[in-house]
C-alpha positions as CSV (number, residue, x, y, z in Angstrom):
1,X,64.4,98.3,115.9
2,X,61.7,100.5,114.3
3,X,58.2,99.2,115.0
4,X,54.9,100.2,113.2
5,X,51.3,99.5,114.0
6,X,48.7,98.0,111.7
7,X,47.0,101.4,111.4
8,X,50.3,103.0,110.3
9,X,50.8,100.3,107.6
10,X,47.2,100.7,106.4
11,X,47.6,104.5,106.2
12,X,50.8,104.3,104.2
13,X,49.3,101.8,101.8
14,X,46.7,104.3,100.8
15,X,49.3,106.8,99.6
16,X,49.7,106.8,95.8
17,X,53.3,106.5,94.6
18,X,53.2,109.8,92.7
19,X,51.9,111.6,95.8
20,X,54.9,110.3,97.8
21,X,57.3,111.4,95.0
22,X,55.8,114.9,94.9
23,X,55.9,115.2,98.7
24,X,59.6,114.3,98.8
25,X,60.5,116.9,96.0
26,X,61.7,114.1,93.7
27,X,61.6,115.5,90.1
28,X,59.3,113.8,87.6
29,X,57.4,114.5,84.4
30,X,54.2,113.2,82.9
31,X,54.9,111.4,79.6
32,X,51.4,110.3,78.5
33,X,47.8,111.4,78.9
34,X,44.6,109.4,79.1
35,X,42.9,107.7,82.0
36,X,46.1,106.2,83.4
37,X,49.1,108.4,82.5
38,X,52.6,107.3,83.3
39,X,55.5,109.4,84.8
40,X,59.2,109.3,84.6
41,X,61.7,110.6,87.1
42,X,63.9,113.4,85.8
43,X,67.0,112.5,87.8
44,X,66.7,108.7,87.2
45,X,64.9,108.5,83.8
46,X,64.9,104.7,83.8
47,X,62.4,104.8,86.7
48,X,58.8,104.8,85.3
49,X,55.6,105.0,87.3
50,X,52.2,103.9,86.0
51,X,49.2,104.0,88.3
52,X,50.6,102.7,91.6
53,X,53.2,100.5,90.0
54,X,56.8,101.5,89.3
55,X,59.7,99.9,87.4
56,X,63.3,100.9,87.8
57,X,64.9,99.5,84.7
58,X,68.5,100.4,85.4
59,X,68.4,98.8,88.9
60,X,66.3,95.8,87.8
61,X,63.7,96.7,90.5
62,X,59.9,97.1,90.5
63,X,57.1,97.3,93.0
64,X,53.7,98.5,94.0
65,X,52.7,101.4,96.3
66,X,54.5,104.1,98.2
67,X,56.0,101.8,100.8
68,X,57.6,99.6,98.2
69,X,58.9,102.7,96.4
70,X,60.4,104.2,99.6
71,X,62.1,100.9,100.3
72,X,63.6,100.8,96.8
73,X,64.4,104.5,96.3
74,X,65.8,105.2,99.7
75,X,67.0,101.7,100.5
76,X,64.9,101.4,103.6
77,X,63.6,98.4,105.6
78,X,59.8,98.0,105.7
79,X,59.1,99.7,109.1
80,X,61.3,102.7,108.2
81,X,59.6,103.0,104.8
82,X,56.2,103.1,106.5
83,X,57.4,105.9,108.8
84,X,58.9,107.8,105.8
85,X,55.6,107.6,103.9
86,X,53.5,108.7,106.8
87,X,55.6,111.7,107.8
88,X,54.1,113.9,105.0
89,X,50.8,115.6,104.3
90,X,49.6,114.8,100.8
91,X,47.8,116.8,98.1
92,X,44.9,115.4,96.1
93,X,45.7,113.3,93.0
94,X,44.1,116.0,90.8
95,X,46.4,118.7,92.2
96,X,49.4,116.5,91.7
97,X,48.6,115.8,88.1
98,X,48.0,119.5,87.4
99,X,51.4,120.4,89.0
100,X,53.2,117.8,86.9
101,X,51.9,119.5,83.8
102,X,53.2,123.0,84.8
103,X,55.5,124.4,82.2
104,X,56.1,127.8,83.7
105,X,59.5,129.6,83.2
106,X,62.3,128.6,85.5
107,X,62.8,131.1,88.3
108,X,66.1,130.6,90.2
109,X,65.5,131.2,93.9
110,X,68.5,133.5,94.5
111,X,67.1,134.3,98.0
112,X,68.0,130.8,99.1
113,X,71.7,131.3,98.5
114,X,74.2,132.1,101.3
115,X,77.5,134.0,101.0
116,X,79.2,131.2,102.9
117,X,80.5,128.4,100.7
118,X,82.6,126.6,103.4
119,X,80.3,123.6,103.6
120,X,80.1,122.9,99.9
121,X,83.9,123.3,99.5
122,X,84.4,120.9,102.4
123,X,82.1,118.4,100.7
124,X,83.4,118.7,97.2
125,X,87.1,118.9,98.0
126,X,87.5,116.8,101.1
127,X,84.8,114.1,100.5
128,X,84.4,113.9,96.8
129,X,88.1,114.8,96.2
130,X,87.4,117.3,93.4
131,X,90.4,119.6,92.7
132,X,90.2,122.7,94.8
133,X,91.1,124.8,91.8
134,X,88.1,123.5,89.9
135,X,85.8,124.2,92.9
136,X,87.2,127.7,93.4
137,X,86.9,128.6,89.7
138,X,83.3,127.4,89.6
139,X,82.4,129.5,92.6
140,X,84.1,132.6,91.1
141,X,82.1,132.1,87.9
142,X,78.9,131.9,89.8
143,X,78.3,128.3,88.7
144,X,78.3,126.8,92.2
145,X,76.5,128.2,95.2
146,X,75.6,127.0,98.8
147,X,71.9,127.3,99.8
148,X,70.5,127.8,103.3
149,X,70.2,124.0,103.8
150,X,74.0,123.6,103.0
151,X,73.3,121.9,99.6
152,X,75.5,122.4,96.6
153,X,73.6,124.2,93.8
154,X,74.9,123.6,90.3
155,X,73.6,126.4,88.1
156,X,72.6,125.6,84.5
157,X,73.6,128.7,82.5
158,X,72.9,129.3,78.8
159,X,75.2,131.1,76.4
160,X,73.8,134.4,77.6
161,X,74.7,133.7,81.2
162,X,71.0,133.2,82.2
163,X,70.2,130.5,84.8
164,X,67.8,128.1,83.1
165,X,67.9,125.3,85.7
166,X,69.8,123.8,88.5
167,X,70.8,120.6,90.4
168,X,70.8,120.5,94.2
169,X,73.2,118.0,95.8
170,X,73.1,117.4,99.6
171,X,76.4,117.6,101.6
172,X,75.2,115.4,104.5
173,X,74.8,111.7,104.4
174,X,71.1,110.8,105.1
175,X,71.4,107.0,105.1
176,X,69.5,106.4,101.8
177,X,70.4,104.3,98.7
178,X,71.7,107.4,97.0
179,X,73.6,108.6,100.1
180,X,72.7,112.3,100.0
181,X,69.8,114.5,98.9
182,X,69.6,115.1,95.1
183,X,67.1,117.2,93.2
184,X,66.6,118.9,89.8
185,X,64.8,122.2,90.5
186,X,61.2,122.5,89.3
187,X,60.8,123.9,85.8
188,X,64.5,123.5,84.9
189,X,65.1,123.4,81.2
190,X,64.1,119.8,80.2
191,X,66.9,119.2,77.8
192,X,69.4,121.4,79.6
193,X,72.2,120.7,82.1
194,X,75.1,122.0,84.1
195,X,77.6,123.2,81.5
196,X,81.2,124.4,81.5
197,X,83.4,125.5,78.6
198,X,87.1,124.7,79.0
199,X,89.1,126.8,76.6
200,X,88.2,129.8,74.4
201,X,87.3,127.8,71.3
202,X,85.7,124.5,72.2
203,X,85.4,122.0,69.4
204,X,84.5,118.9,71.6
205,X,81.4,118.0,73.6
206,X,81.7,115.7,76.6
207,X,78.6,114.2,78.3
208,X,78.2,113.1,81.9
209,X,75.5,111.6,84.1
210,X,76.0,114.1,86.9
211,X,77.8,117.4,87.8
212,X,80.0,115.6,90.3
213,X,81.2,113.2,87.6
214,X,81.8,116.2,85.3
215,X,84.0,118.0,87.9
216,X,85.7,114.8,88.7
217,X,86.7,114.2,85.1
218,X,88.1,117.8,84.9
219,X,90.1,117.1,88.1
220,X,91.5,113.9,86.6
221,X,92.4,115.5,83.3
222,X,93.6,118.7,84.7
223,X,95.8,120.7,82.2
224,X,95.3,118.0,79.5
225,X,91.7,119.0,79.0
226,X,91.4,121.6,76.3
227,X,88.7,123.3,74.1
228,X,85.9,121.1,75.5
229,X,82.3,121.9,76.4
230,X,81.3,119.6,79.3
231,X,77.6,118.9,79.9
232,X,75.9,117.0,82.7
233,X,72.7,115.4,81.6
234,X,71.5,114.8,85.2
235,X,70.7,111.3,84.1
236,X,70.9,109.6,80.7
237,X,69.0,111.9,78.3
238,X,69.5,111.7,74.6
239,X,67.4,114.8,74.1
240,X,70.1,116.7,76.2
241,X,72.8,115.5,73.7
242,X,70.7,116.7,70.8
243,X,70.0,120.1,72.4
244,X,73.7,120.6,73.4
245,X,74.8,119.9,69.8
246,X,72.3,122.4,68.4
247,X,73.4,125.1,70.9
248,X,77.0,124.4,70.2
249,X,76.6,125.0,66.5
250,X,74.4,128.0,67.2
251,X,77.3,129.5,69.3
252,X,79.5,129.2,66.2
253,X,81.5,126.1,67.2
254,X,82.4,123.2,64.9
255,X,81.9,119.7,66.5
256,X,85.1,117.7,66.0
257,X,84.5,115.1,68.7
258,X,81.7,113.9,70.9
259,X,83.0,112.3,74.1
260,X,80.9,109.7,76.1
261,X,81.8,109.9,79.8
262,X,78.8,108.1,81.2
263,X,79.0,105.5,84.0
264,X,80.6,102.1,83.5
265,X,77.4,100.2,84.4
266,X,74.4,98.5,82.7
267,X,72.5,101.8,82.2
268,X,75.5,103.8,81.1
269,X,76.7,101.0,78.7
270,X,73.2,100.9,77.1
271,X,73.2,104.7,76.7
272,X,76.7,104.5,75.1
273,X,75.4,102.0,72.6
274,X,72.7,104.5,71.6
275,X,75.4,107.0,71.0
276,X,77.3,104.5,68.9
277,X,74.2,104.0,66.8
278,X,73.8,107.8,66.3
279,X,77.4,108.9,65.6
280,X,80.3,107.6,63.5
281,X,83.2,106.0,65.2
282,X,85.5,108.8,63.9
283,X,83.5,111.5,65.9
284,X,82.6,109.5,69.0
285,X,85.2,109.0,71.7
286,X,84.6,106.4,74.4
287,X,85.9,107.8,77.7
288,X,83.8,105.8,80.2
289,X,85.9,105.0,83.2
290,X,87.5,101.6,82.7
291,X,88.6,100.8,86.3
292,X,85.7,102.3,88.2
293,X,81.9,102.7,88.1
294,X,82.1,106.5,87.4
295,X,84.5,109.4,87.2
296,X,84.2,110.3,90.9
297,X,85.1,106.8,91.9
298,X,88.1,106.9,89.6
299,X,89.2,110.2,91.0
300,X,89.0,109.0,94.6
301,X,91.2,106.0,93.6
302,X,94.0,108.3,92.6
303,X,96.8,109.5,94.9
304,X,96.5,113.2,96.0
305,X,98.5,115.6,93.9
306,X,100.0,119.0,94.8
307,X,98.2,122.0,93.4
308,X,100.6,123.7,90.9
309,X,98.7,126.6,89.4
310,X,95.3,128.1,89.2
311,X,92.9,127.5,86.3
312,X,92.6,130.6,84.1
313,X,89.6,130.3,81.8
């Protein structure tokens, strides 16, 4: 059993929540100015930090200080959370606030990529059960990459093919509440996301909470999915929906259907209600998974099917 001293506990209690978040490369953005600004996580936008307090609305959790945050976010016991907080060196509060305001252009770190994709293929196909044809197609199209830490990199590309952001997904279980490392790369386009067009003339937009769910949906639908632009919001972001619709029309496409593929949980259901308030029933299609929490869970419930042909898109 992990043991900590009184000095270790005292040291960890002095660490501001936002410092701990920054040190662990958890994406966040500042949403207000003034003497006590508040911040919101980019990958879990229902988690808000103000001062040294945090509230995670979708999980019905709240707390005070870095130790409490580490316990909640990483699902750690108190001694392990203290150790986790104390294992970092911290920048000053002034530097943290200035870094959170940075709005520089996104620069994709191509130098961190490796030519070997075996680890991400093993993770996506064998563990997450995503169709091998989907994975191979995404790699060929330079939408998926493996970095030097064996993470999956989901590249966000615009209509010109430029990389405007990226998600990183760990392939190794690290014993936290979320299971594996997850991150949105710094300065990724705020209202962007991992995007794939299925078909030459898409007339439908489908929205997901994560790239894994998006590729799982494609795997489940297989050849039935046609003329659809799929977008991962990397969370629940109505601004991403608005931006995607604007870009879709700018690319010359007519929107015939908007498909809600968010998780079947409290946060996903609340987001779907927002969509219902914004769009007419005739245009909004509810495709939340009915017998599972998310599309990856639903995919893993299915029996393995033989690969019949390659995707040609």
